C-alpha positions as CSV (number, residue, x, y, z in Angstrom):
1,X,-22.5,-11.9,17.0
2,X,-20.3,-14.5,18.8
3,X,-17.6,-13.3,21.1
4,X,-14.9,-14.6,18.7
5,X,-16.3,-12.7,15.7
6,X,-16.8,-9.6,17.8
7,X,-13.1,-9.8,18.9
8,X,-12.0,-10.3,15.3
9,X,-14.1,-7.4,14.1
10,X,-12.7,-5.1,16.8
11,X,-9.2,-6.3,16.0
12,X,-9.5,-5.6,12.3
13,X,-11.0,-2.1,13.0
14,X,-8.0,-1.4,15.2
15,X,-5.5,-2.6,12.5
16,X,-7.2,-0.3,10.0
17,X,-7.0,2.6,12.4
18,X,-3.3,1.9,13.1
19,X,-2.2,1.4,9.5
20,X,-4.6,4.0,7.9
21,X,-2.3,7.0,8.4
22,X,0.4,5.2,6.4
23,X,-1.9,4.7,3.4
24,X,-2.0,7.7,0.9
25,X,-3.8,8.6,-2.3
26,X,-1.5,9.0,-5.3
27,X,-2.7,11.3,-8.1
28,X,-0.3,10.6,-11.0
29,X,-2.6,9.8,-13.9
30,X,-5.7,11.3,-15.3
31,X,-8.8,10.9,-13.2
32,X,-7.8,7.7,-11.6
33,X,-6.1,8.1,-8.2
34,X,-4.4,5.1,-6.7
35,X,-2.8,4.1,-3.4
36,X,0.7,4.4,-2.0
37,X,2.3,3.3,1.2
38,X,4.5,5.6,3.4
39,X,7.8,3.8,3.5
40,X,9.8,6.2,5.7
41,X,9.2,9.2,8.0
42,X,11.4,11.4,5.8
43,X,8.9,11.3,2.9
44,X,9.4,8.2,0.8
45,X,6.2,6.6,-0.6
46,X,6.1,3.4,-2.5
47,X,3.4,2.8,-5.1
48,X,2.8,0.9,-8.3
49,X,4.8,2.1,-11.4
50,X,1.9,1.5,-13.7
51,X,-0.2,4.2,-12.0
52,X,2.6,6.9,-12.3
53,X,1.8,8.1,-15.8
54,X,3.6,11.4,-15.5
55,X,7.0,12.5,-14.0
56,X,5.7,15.8,-12.7
57,X,2.6,17.3,-11.1
58,X,2.2,14.3,-8.9
59,X,0.1,14.8,-5.8
60,X,-0.3,12.8,-2.7
61,X,-3.4,12.9,-0.5
62,X,-2.6,12.4,3.2
63,X,-4.7,10.8,6.0
64,X,-5.2,14.3,7.5
65,X,-7.0,15.4,4.3
66,X,-4.2,17.6,3.0
67,X,-2.9,17.1,-0.5
68,X,0.8,17.8,-1.2
69,X,3.2,17.8,-4.2
70,X,5.4,14.7,-4.7
71,X,8.5,14.1,-6.7
72,X,9.2,10.9,-8.6
73,X,12.6,9.7,-7.4
74,X,12.7,6.3,-9.0
75,X,10.8,3.6,-10.8
76,X,11.3,0.0,-11.8
77,X,8.9,-1.1,-14.6
78,X,10.1,-4.7,-14.2
79,X,8.8,-5.0,-10.7
80,X,6.0,-2.4,-11.1
81,X,7.3,-0.2,-8.3
82,X,7.7,3.5,-8.1
83,X,9.1,5.7,-5.3
84,X,7.9,9.2,-4.6
85,X,9.1,11.8,-2.1
86,X,7.2,14.4,-0.3
87,X,8.9,17.2,1.7
88,X,8.1,19.1,4.9
89,X,5.3,16.7,6.0
90,X,5.2,14.6,9.1
91,X,4.5,11.0,7.9
92,X,3.9,7.7,9.7
93,X,5.7,4.8,8.0
94,X,3.9,1.5,7.8
95,X,5.2,-1.1,10.2
96,X,6.2,-4.1,8.2
97,X,4.4,-7.4,8.9
98,X,6.5,-10.4,10.0
99,X,6.3,-12.5,6.9
100,X,8.1,-15.4,8.5
101,X,4.8,-16.1,10.3
102,X,2.6,-15.8,7.2
103,X,0.9,-18.9,5.9
104,X,-1.4,-19.8,3.1
105,X,-4.9,-19.5,4.5
106,X,-4.2,-16.6,6.9
107,X,-6.7,-13.7,6.9
108,X,-5.3,-10.4,5.5
109,X,-6.6,-6.9,5.4
110,X,-5.9,-4.8,2.3
111,X,-6.1,-1.0,2.6
112,X,-6.4,1.6,-0.1
113,X,-7.0,5.3,-0.3
114,X,-8.5,6.0,-3.7
115,X,-10.4,9.0,-2.2
116,X,-10.1,11.0,1.0
117,X,-10.8,8.1,3.3
118,X,-9.1,4.8,3.8
119,X,-10.9,1.7,2.5
120,X,-10.4,-1.8,3.7
121,X,-11.3,-5.3,2.4
122,X,-10.7,-8.8,3.8
123,X,-9.1,-11.7,2.1
124,X,-6.7,-14.6,2.6
125,X,-3.2,-15.4,1.6
126,X,-3.6,-17.6,-1.4
127,X,0.1,-18.3,-2.1
128,X,3.6,-17.8,-0.7
129,X,6.6,-18.3,-2.9
130,X,10.3,-18.0,-3.2
131,X,12.1,-16.4,-6.2
132,X,9.9,-15.3,-9.0
133,X,10.5,-13.5,-12.3
134,X,7.8,-11.0,-13.2
135,X,6.3,-10.9,-16.7
136,X,8.5,-7.8,-17.4
137,X,11.8,-9.5,-16.3
138,X,12.1,-8.2,-12.7
139,X,13.3,-10.7,-10.1
140,X,11.8,-11.0,-6.6
141,X,13.3,-12.8,-3.7
142,X,9.9,-14.0,-2.5
143,X,6.3,-13.0,-2.8
144,X,2.9,-13.2,-1.1
145,X,-0.3,-13.5,-3.1
146,X,-3.8,-12.7,-1.8
147,X,-7.3,-13.1,-3.2
148,X,-8.1,-9.5,-2.5
149,X,-9.6,-7.3,-5.1
150,X,-10.0,-3.6,-4.4
């Protein structure tokens, strides 16, 4: 492997190791866990609204292997976002990327935790845009689109 590819590979593995603790498994629908992102150290987790099929008995699988109960604290079907809260757990929030430096064609890593371990896949930024209205009527200030499928 060339030095450049080796450096890229080591860098991506490091990024997964750094971000992995902020990626959680969300169990909020029958037999199909999904992924959430730790938003704040006080227990807020952001996930997709369409995967939160119930308002109670929601569980979150953490990077350390533990599973804890979560409470649904808000949802917005128009933007497909839901916010959960877990209590009495030390969490590592995801450090936001600097989107001002993002460009179409940049490589991106997408992480998920559908099981006990984090999974990663590589893609590119395929589009960046300003204001956008979702199919359900939500309004976004700007968006980033990738070609990643998990």
